[in-house]
PABA-887176 format. One record per residue (C-alpha): y, x, z. Coordinates in steps of 0.02 Angstrom, whole numbers, padded with zeros to 5 digits, always signed. Layout:
YXZ/...
//
This chain:
+01783-00629+00394/+01854-00519+00256/+01843-00579+00080/+01728-00472-00029/+01793-00388-00185/+01797-00513-00323/+01727-00464-00492/+01808-00563-00630/+01754-00577-00809/+01920-00537-00894/+01885-00645-01046/+01915-00787-00922/+02096-00717-00905/+02144-00683-01087/+02328-00663-01049/+02293-00522-00927/+02171-00433-01040/+02288-00446-01191/+02439-00383-01093/+02343-00234-01025/+02273-00196-01197/+02446-00197-01278/+02521-00093-01139/+02381+00033-01147/+02429+00078-01326/+02609+00128-01279/+02660+00305-01230/+02654+00345-01046/+02816+00328-00946/+02791+00488-00848/+02769+00590-01006/+02919+00513-01093/+03043+00525-00950/+02995+00704-00911/+03005+00753-01094/+03178+00674-01112/+03238+00749-00949/+03181+00923-01002/+03263+00902-01173/+03429+00847-01096/+03423+00985-00968/+03384+01114-01101/+03531+01058-01208/+03648+01056-01058/+03592+01229-01007/+03615+01294-01184/+03791+01225-01192/+03829+01290-01021/+03757+01458-01070/+03864+01465-01226/+04021+01413-01135/+03990+01534-00994/+03952+01675-01114/+04109+01644-01216/+04213+01633-01059/+04146+01796-00990/+04164+01879-01159/+04346+01825-01170/+04381+01893-00998/+04294+02055-01038/+04386+02067-01204/+04552+02046-01117/+04505+02181-00993/+04457+02299-01134/+04621+02261-01222/+04716+02304-01066/+04622+02465-01043/+04649+02511-01228/+04836+02476-01213/+04846+02584-01058/+04755+02725-01146/+04869+02708-01297/+05024+02710-01190/+04956+02859-01094/+04924+02960-01252/+05095+02913-01323/+05180+02963-01162/+05090+03129-01158/+05142+03164-01336/+05321+03122-01303/+05321+03228-01147/+05251+03382-01226/+05331+03359-01396/+05222+03478-01482/+05205+03407-01652/+05131+03528-01770/+05019+03607-01642/+04855+03535-01694/+04757+03605-01553/+04875+03536-01429/+04874+03366-01513/+04685+03361-01510/+04687+03394-01325/+04802+03246-01301/+04660+03134-01361/+04543+03197-01224/+04563+03040-01114/+04505+02936-01260/+04348+03034-01293/+04261+02971-01136/+04308+02788-01161/+04148+02701-01219/+04242+02555-01292/+04351+02660-01409/+04279+02688-01580/+04422+02797-01654/+04593+02867-01609/+04728+02936-01726/+04893+03025-01698/+05014+03027-01844/+05187+03104-01867/+05339+03010-01921/+05290+03027-02103/+05118+02956-02068/+05026+03119-02080/+04872+03122-01966/+04897+03256-01839/+04737+03225-01741/+04596+03101-01749/+04429+03064-01669/+04298+02939-01732/+04303+02837-01886/+04403+02680-01891/+04310+02529-01963/+04392+02408-02080/+04409+02238-02001/+04359+02082-02092/+04444+01918-02070/+04289+01845-01980/+04283+01995-01864/+04465+01979-01819/+04438+01792-01791/+04292+01820-01671/+04337+01986-01588/+04523+01974-01604/+04634+02125-01645/+04534+02283-01622/+04671+02414-01667/+04813+02454-01551/+04962+02556-01618/+05103+02632-01515/+05256+02718-01585/+05295+02886-01505/+05479+02918-01476/+05564+03069-01409/+05745+03063-01360/+05760+02899-01447/+05689+02968-01609/+05522+02912-01680/+05416+03063-01689/+05251+02977-01737/+05126+02847-01679/+04959+02833-01591/+04823+02707-01641/+04661+02664-01551/+04517+02563-01624/+04415+02461-01499/+04227+02474-01536/+04156+02313-01609/+03980+02372-01569/+04030+02392-01389/+04104+02219-01393/+03943+02147-01465/+03839+02235-01333/+03957+02174-01200/+03946+01999-01269/+03757+02003-01270/+03748+02073-01094/+03861+01939-01030/+03758+01807-01121/+03597+01880-01049/+03659+01877-00870/+03724+01704-00896/+03556+01654-00970/+03462+01724-00821/+03576+01637-00699/+03567+01474-00792/+03377+01485-00809/+03362+01507-00621/+03480+01365-00589/+03393+01261-00721/+03222+01294-00647/+03282+01240-00476/+03365+01088-00550/+03210+01048-00654/+03100+01062-00499/+03212+00946-00401/+03220+00828-00549/+03032+00833-00574/+03003+00798-00391/+03118+00649-00395/+03044+00585-00557/+02864+00620-00502/+02875+00502-00354/+02942+00367-00465/+02824+00401-00610/+02672+00422-00496/+02696+00245-00431/+02708+00186-00610/+02549+00285-00646/+02466+00202-00495/+02520+00036-00566/+02447+00082-00735/+02283+00146-00659/+02265-00009-00551/+02291-00128-00694/+02179-00025-00808/+02045-00023-00673/+02055-00212-00656/+02045-00228-00845/+01896-00111-00858/+01793-00170-00708/+01854-00346-00679/+01872-00304-00494/+02021-00398-00426/+01998-00310-00260/+02086-00155-00327/+02261-00127-00255/+02408-00007-00273/+02385+00128-00139/+02514+00137-00002/+02654+00266-00030/+02663+00372+00125/+02844+00432+00109/+02995+00441-00005/+02962+00283-00104/+03107+00213-00204/+03160+00042-00141/+03147-00044-00310/+02976+00032-00341/+02920-00015-00165/+02972-00195-00196/+02879-00193-00362/+02722-00118-00281/+02716-00243-00139/+02751-00387-00256/+02610-00333-00371/+02487-00316-00226/+02539-00487-00161/+02514-00558-00335/+02342-00479-00346/+02298-00551-00174/+02345-00722-00236/+02249-00701-00399/+02098-00634-00307/+02102-00776-00182/+02111-00907-00316/+01981-00818-00420/+01867-00806-00268/+01888-00990-00231/+01855-01032-00412/+01700-00923-00414/+01639-01004-00253/+01664-01176-00327/+01575-01126-00487/+01433-01046-00387/+01417-01199-00277/+01413-01309-00430/+01283-01196-00508/+01179-01195-00349/+01191-01382-00331/+01140-01402-00512/+00997-01279-00490/+00944-01362-00327/+00945-01533-00408/+00847-01461-00554/+00720-01381-00437/+00706-01539-00335/+00682-01642-00491/+00553-01518-00557/+00467-01510-00387/+00460-01699-00374/+00396-01720-00551/+00264-01584-00532/+00216-01621-00352/+00032-01643-00320/+00077-01794-00214/+00115-01958-00298/+00301-01995-00275/+00385-02159-00321/+00555-02241-00296/+00575-02430-00288/+00716-02555-00275/+00743-02646-00109/+00605-02770-00155/+00474-02636-00189/+00476-02637-00379/+00456-02465-00458/+00609-02379-00530/+00534-02205-00545/+00362-02126-00527/+00311-01945-00552/+00163-01884-00653/+00046-01872-00503/+00077-02054-00456/+00044-02108-00636/-00115-02004-00644/-00171-02062-00472/-00159-02245-00522/-00209-02225-00705/-00040-02286-00769/+00070-02240-00918/+00253-02200-00888/+00313-02340-01003/+00204-02465-00911/+00254-02407-00738/+00440-02445-00728/+00478-02619-00664/+00304-02659-00599/+00266-02696-00416/+00222-02546-00309/+00084-02535-00179/+00211-02607-00057/+00208-02771-00151/+00039-02788-00231/-00118-02712-00154/-00260-02826-00102/-00339-02684-00005/-00195-02683+00120/-00226-02790+00273/-00090-02912+00320/-00052-02813+00477/-00035-02650+00381/+00075-02733+00250/+00185-02810+00385/+00203-02645+00477/+00266-02561+00318/+00404-02688+00287/+00451-02697+00471/+00478-02509+00472/+00582-02516+00313/+00691-02659+00377/+00722-02569+00542/+00767-02405+00454/+00613-02313+00516/+00494-02205+00418/+00314-02262+00399/+00152-02165+00371/-00027-02222+00363/-00192-02217+00272/-00215-02341+00130/-00345-02379-00002/-00307-02442-00177/-00387-02457-00347/-00342-02363-00502/-00313-02455-00665/-00496-02426-00709/-00552-02509-00547/-00601-02349-00455/-00563-02354-00270/-00467-02209-00194/-00397-02164-00024/-00223-02098+00012/-00102-02053+00149/+00061-02143+00109/+00233-02106+00182/+00383-02220+00160/+00569-02195+00192/+00721-02299+00147/+00891-02251+00074/+01031-02357+00145/+01193-02422+00074/+01356-02409+00169/+01329-02583+00240/+01158-02531+00307/+01054-02630+00184/+00910-02550+00087/+00963-02469-00077/+00798-02386-00122/+00629-02351-00048/+00548-02181-00075/+00360-02171-00064/+00242-02023-00058/+00052-02035-00078/-00075-01895-00054/-00244-01931-00130/-00369-01892+00007/-00523-01962-00079/-00601-01789-00090/-00561-01761+00093/-00645-01923+00139/-00800-01874+00043/-00791-01700+00121/-00783-01778+00293/-00940-01876+00256/-01023-01716+00196/-00963-01620+00349/-01027-01755+00463/-01193-01749+00372/-01200-01559+00381/-01156-01566+00565/-01320-01652+00597/-01430-01603+00449/-01486-01439+00373/-01411-01419+00199/-01566-01334+00126/-01707-01444+00189/-01608-01600+00238/-01699-01598+00404/-01602-01625+00566/-01520-01462+00619/-01509-01376+00788/-01361-01482+00841/-01448-01644+00798/-01609-01585+00880/-01511-01540+01037/-01442-01717+01046/-01607-01806+01008/-01718-01711+01129/-01630-01765+01291/-01625-01945+01227/-01812-01946+01190/-01849-01864+01358/-01746-01996+01447/-01836-02133+01350/-02006-02057+01395/-01954-02052+01578/-01915-02236+01575/-02079-02279+01488/-02181-02149+01583/-02241-02067+01424/-02275-01888+01374/-02175-01790+01244/-02236-01636+01152/-02102-01507+01105/-02152-01373+00980/-02079-01214+00906/-02146-01160+00736/-02105-01021+00616/-02181-00953+00456/-02280-00793+00471/-02207-00645+00374/-02073-00755+00297/-01949-00611+00293/-02065-00511+00182/-02067-00653+00056/-01878-00664+00065/-01854-00477+00043/-01982-00449-00093/-01967-00608-00197/-01785-00648-00166/-01688-00776-00066/-01708-00913-00195/-01897-00902-00177/-01878-00900+00012/-01768-01056+00005/-01897-01143-00105/-02033-01098+00019/-01933-01171+00163/-01902-01333+00069/-02087-01352+00028/-02138-01310+00207/-02016-01442+00272/-02096-01574+00160/-02270-01525+00222/-02214-01544+00402/-02141-01715+00367/-02300-01770+00281/-02403-01733+00437/-02288-01812+00566/-02266-01995+00608/-02109-02090+00563/-02033-02082+00737/-02078-01899+00763/-01937-01773+00742/-01944-01611+00644/-01788-01502+00634/-01744-01336+00557/-01659-01225+00685/-01619-01083+00566/-01708-00955+00458/-01893-00999+00459/-01887-01078+00632/-01932-01262+00651/-01938-01373+00805/-02039-01532+00827/-02032-01678+00949/-02187-01787+00961/-02142-01932+01078/-02238-02084+01143/-02392-01985+01198/-02516-02033+01333/-02619-01872+01329/-02624-01700+01250/-02761-01737+01126/-02658-01828+00996/-02525-01691+00999/-02657-01556+00979/-02728-01650+00830/-02557-01652+00749/-02537-01465+00786/-02703-01423+00701/-02654-01527+00549/-02490-01434+00537/-02577-01263+00546/-02705-01319+00416/-02572-01389+00298/-02473-01229+00310/-02626-01123+00272/-02647-01203+00100/-02569-01094-00038/-02392-01137-00092/-02361-01161-00279/-02183-01102-00307/-02107-01077-00480/-02275-01036-00558/-02318-00915-00418/-02450-00945-00284/-02404-00888-00108/-02515-00886+00045/-02405-00910+00199/-02467-00963+00370/-02376-01032+00522/-02379-01000+00708/-02331-01131+00836/-02300-01144+01023/-02313-01312+01115/-02256-01380+01284/-02274-01553+01362/-02149-01659+01456/-02155-01686+01603/-02302-01569+01636/-02210-01408+01592/-02035-01462+01642/-01903-01597+01629/-01754-01497+01565/-01733-01486+01377/-01676-01304+01375/-01818-01254+01492/-01946-01339+01380/-01879-01249+01227/-01889-01079+01312/-02069-01112+01362/-02112-01170+01186/-02038-01007+01122/-02148-00908+01244/-02301-01002+01180/-02249-00960+01002/-02241-00775+01044/-02416-00790+01116/-02478-00869+00954/-02406-00725+00855/-02481-00597+00974/-02653-00676+00946/-02645-00641+00760/-02532-00782+00696/-02594-00937+00600/-02630-01033+00762/-02544-01136+00896/-02539-01102+01082/-02499-01218+01228/-02387-01150+01363/-02462-01095+01529/-02389-01013+01683/-02468-00847+01640/-02384-00852+01470/-02216-00877+01554/-02237-00717+01650/-02290-00625+01493/-02147-00701+01395/-02021-00655+01527/-02091-00480+01532/-02077-00464+01344/-01898-00528+01345/-01853-00409+01485/-01933-00264+01393/-01837-00311+01235/-01674-00309+01334/-01722-00141+01408/-01753-00070+01234/-01577-00125+01184/-01507-00045+01340/-01606+00116+01309/-01531+00128+01135/-01357+00114+01211/-01391+00239+01352/-01498+00358+01245/-01650+00348+01361/-01764+00386+01213/-01808+00566+01175/-01916+00663+01052/-02059+00784+01079/-02115+00905+00946/-02299+00945+00910/-02314+01114+00821/-02414+01139+00660/-02516+01296+00624/-02532+01373+00452/-02718+01416+00436/-02683+01548+00304/-02548+01649+00394/-02593+01597+00571/-02409+01563+00607/-02304+01412+00657/-02255+01317+00499/-02183+01154+00559/-02187+01013+00686/-02197+00824+00700/-02066+00729+00800/-02142+00598+00917/-02034+00471+01010/-02047+00442+01197/-01954+00326+01317/-01895+00386+01486/-01900+00212+01567/-01793+00198+01724/-01931+00112+01825/-02094+00133+01727/-02068+00317+01693/-02117+00400+01531/-02184+00275+01404/-02281+00319+01244/-02235+00232+01081/-02377+00105+01083/-02295+00025+01237/-02132-00020+01151/-02143+00006+00962/-02235-00161+00925/-02103-00259+01020/-01964-00159+00938/-02035-00209+00767/-02048-00392+00814/-01868-00395+00877/-01806-00288+00729/-01742-00160+00853/-01852-00037+00761/-01714-00016+00631/-01580+00055+00748/-01718+00152+00836/-01771+00230+00670/-01590+00272+00630/-01578+00359+00798/-01735+00462+00761/-01664+00520+00593/-01500+00574+00672/-01584+00655+00823/-01702+00762+00717/-01554+00824+00613/-01452+00858+00770/-01594+00956+00853/-01622+01060+00696/-01437+01104+00695/-01444+01150+00881/-01593+01268+00854/-01506+01345+00704/-01346+01373+00803/-01450+01463+00937/-01503+01586+00802/-01683+01524+00794/-01788+01525+00636/-01807+01337+00612/-01958+01256+00527/-01975+01085+00442/-01994+00937+00562/-02086+00779+00508/-02040+00606+00570/-02118+00434+00556/-02025+00274+00516/-02076+00092+00526/-02119-00008+00370/-01971-00120+00413/-01854+00028+00391/-01900+00042+00207/-01850-00139+00177/-01669-00086+00197/-01598-00007+00041/-01484+00105+00143/-01625+00219+00205/-01581+00366+00089/-01399+00347+00141/-01451+00362+00325/-01537+00527+00291/-01389+00589+00187/-01263+00546+00323/-01365+00632+00459/-01390+00791+00355/-01205+00796+00309/-01146+00763+00487/-01250+00905+00561/-01244+01021+00409/-01434+01031+00399/-01530+01074+00241/-01639+00932+00174/-01792+01044+00159/-01800+01052+00350/-01842+00865+00358/-02009+00788+00310/-02044+00601+00305/-02219+00536+00344/-02270+00368+00270/-02433+00269+00278/-02543+00208+00136/-02512+00027+00188/-02326+00053+00162/-02358+00108-00016/-02450-00053-00054/-02323-00168+00029/-02184-00157-00102/-02233-00018-00222/-02082-00020-00337/-01952-00021-00198/-02045+00117-00103/-02061+00222-00261/-01874+00213-00294/-01830+00257-00115/-01951+00403-00110/-01884+00467-00275/-01708+00465-00204/-01763+00555-00046/-01861+00683-00147/-01706+00715-00255/-01612+00755-00095/-01744+00888-00052/-01832+00793+00088/-02021+00822+00094/-02139+00672+00081/-02308+00664+00169/-02439+00525+00173/-02498+00501+00352/-02672+00443+00405/-02738+00468+00229/-02911+00398+00199/-02891+00244+00308/-02796+00137+00181/-02821+00076+00004/-02700+00182-00097/-02730+00199-00282/-02757+00374-00349/-02663+00331-00510/-02517+00263-00410/-02521+00413-00295/-02491+00526-00446/-02326+00438-00483/-02254+00469-00310/-02159+00627-00258/-02285+00667-00119/-02297+00846-00056/-02423+00832+00087/-02580+00731+00129/-02621+00714+00315/-02805+00684+00351/-02826+00552+00484/-02892+00616+00650/-03043+00499+00637/-03112+00615+00501/-03070+00772+00601/-03142+00717+00769/-03326+00722+00715/-03311+00845+00572/-03433+00968+00652/-03571+00842+00686/-03558+00715+00544/-03549+00715+00357/-03388+00801+00302/-03396+00750+00119/-03250+00627+00135/-03143+00766+00208/-03197+00884+00069/-03155+00752-00060/-02981+00724+00014/-02946+00910+00016/-03009+00932-00162/-02906+00785-00225/-02749+00852-00138/-02776+01023-00217/-02794+00944-00389/-02628+00855-00362/-02546+01016-00301/-02521+00946-00126/-02540+01031+00042/-02668+00962+00166/-02632+00940+00352/-02771+00892+00469/-02710+00802+00626/-02804+00782+00789/-02888+00955+00790/-02940+00980+00971/-03064+01124+00965/-03071+01296+00889/-03231+01244+00800/-03141+01104+00712/-03004+01225+00660/-03130+01349+00590/-03223+01213+00496/-03062+01148+00419/-03013+01324+00367/-03179+01343+00275/-03152+01177+00185/-02984+01242+00121/-02868+01144+00236/-02692+01219+00239/-02618+01163+00406/-02686+01090+00568/-02599+00991+00704/-02677+00949+00871/-02710+00996+01050/-02816+01143+00994/-02651+01225+00945/-02523+01137+01055/-02485+00970+01135/-02317+00887+01096/-02176+00986+01178/-02001+00950+01238/-01864+01021+01128/-01823+01166+01244/-02006+01215+01260/-02034+01204+01072/-01885+01321+01052/-01994+01456+01134/-02115+01437+00989/-01970+01471+00873/-01925+01627+00973/-02106+01692+00994/-02121+01865+00914/-02310+01862+00902/-02461+01750+00888/-02515+01803+01061/-02359+01729+01141/-02382+01571+01039/-02558+01550+01106/-02495+01572+01283/-02359+01441+01257/-02487+01320+01186/-02584+01328+01348/
//
């Protein structure tokens, strides 16, 4: 495994940091050596340039001297040959070769007396410095003819030409030397760059280590052309860094391990001291050497008083001798020990704990220390007792619960079998208990159950059993009977006691009870079978108006089974959507046109055929299946309205009826809102019909729910008006739009006194409400209602309830004539 880069805090290596800091302040090697090399090369080139220029100039000067001597000799020879002294023109012509020589400034021909016979140019006086640098610039030749001096010729070499020549030579030399110098400088730079770049790498590496503390940095490998000495230095430095990194890594690991061990010991010490369990350490004889806070608190001890006292291993009178011996045997054998103990705190309070023991051994195997751990389980022990009690007793009434009842009933039946006695088994529940719970709150309902339980106990004998099975359901066992009479007497006492008003928190409640009773062995010998039959008898008591008891009979079993089967079929019908709605049209008596409809639920039973609501609604209410059924009606009306709208039909408001139980759920407005939103239907196309009895059941809750529905735009109608006991003042506070006159007032309106109907219509008009008369079956009734000022009628005189597809034809009908045909 490769070693990770090691980050080192350089203050831990002061010598390295100081050395790098000092070196960092010095000039860079690469810059210095290149600067010195360029300076030396420049000086060498300048000297070479000067020497070369002077050498070339000297050679050129010698050449010019030779050429000047030749010209001088040529002119002198021509003069001697022609010997025409005195002929100026001729003498001038003799100087013609000199005229075209660029390096000749002046030429002069003189006779023997020194008289100038011919001259060109102007000779320049020579200074001593000029002669020293340029040498002799005038060449003189004596002209002789026949051994006689006839004159002389002098030529002056041009100093300007010499200067130009000198400069040209220097320039060419400079160019050549610059070229050579550039090549040499390039070669020198290349050689120095390799060397200096390694030194720069060295500097960068050391600076990087100094700046970051990362000892994993290394000199990069030189791919080619590395100088041997530098290569040795590079490899040596990398090897040194490897060694330093390795040692630093090892040191860091050791420091980290020490820190972790120290932290671990600190955590362990803190964990032990703050552990919820009581932890103690003793010497080999069981005397305490250390105890944490939980152990001190558990036993009511102070820390100063704890050290050196005997532990629970030594002194605990609540330990049995066998338990005490098993502890020490385990310790002596090097085993761990765990068990439940009890001990007393310093204040004498008894507590329970789960104690674990382990021993720490010396090298020779003897005990050095004993470590103990105690968990206080006193609360758990008390909780177990509570759980055991709750497993068999109802927490609210402290009566035996369903589990306890289920265990006692078979035992009492077996005892009765042995003694050949009868046993009465009863089911009892409180009538309309849920209404009390919903309207007055659960605390009031709990108080009612507690009081009812006490009344039941007060009626029964000491060896009778009364249990609460859940909710408001109670079960009773009356054993040791020899006939029915005594059990029936007890049953009547129970019904009578339950009929008496309950005084609860300053409030008087009138709650009755219904009870079903079976006898062992007359009605069966199996406990579950007896309970089912008692339940059937209870349903019979409720069906007969509640506040009574009924004894099971074979006929009741058939009825009970039928009811249970029907209840199961209702559940299945909800799942398979076997329910459907029919729509009974409403006629506007003013316009003579269709103005709405009422949705009526039907059940397409798989074996019984089409069932009207009175065949299944009562059972649906008893089993609380009316709530999902009502939710289905809300959604189905909204869905059908959307379907008619999507067909392009002119839809009208549809009224629906809901059970009183539906209003006891606070989510009723939300159900309407969800259905309208899901199907994108306007709220004014839905109308809710409620009864007067509903308004009196829980006025405040109903008022709030109706207000919320009205705010959504849903119409509110009071159904069967005139048959209840609604208050006119309360009616004014409700958002009611429509009053529906009960059909009992419409049926005999032509033959009996119609003043009640007139009064209802007048009252509705005064409250700005529409009036709908339901149950109109004849044209005479319709005409009479129109005269009384009724707004809308609904009944067979206009149309029977129709399936959705047939009602759609009403929505399509272009004329009243077609509507009348459809109604038939």
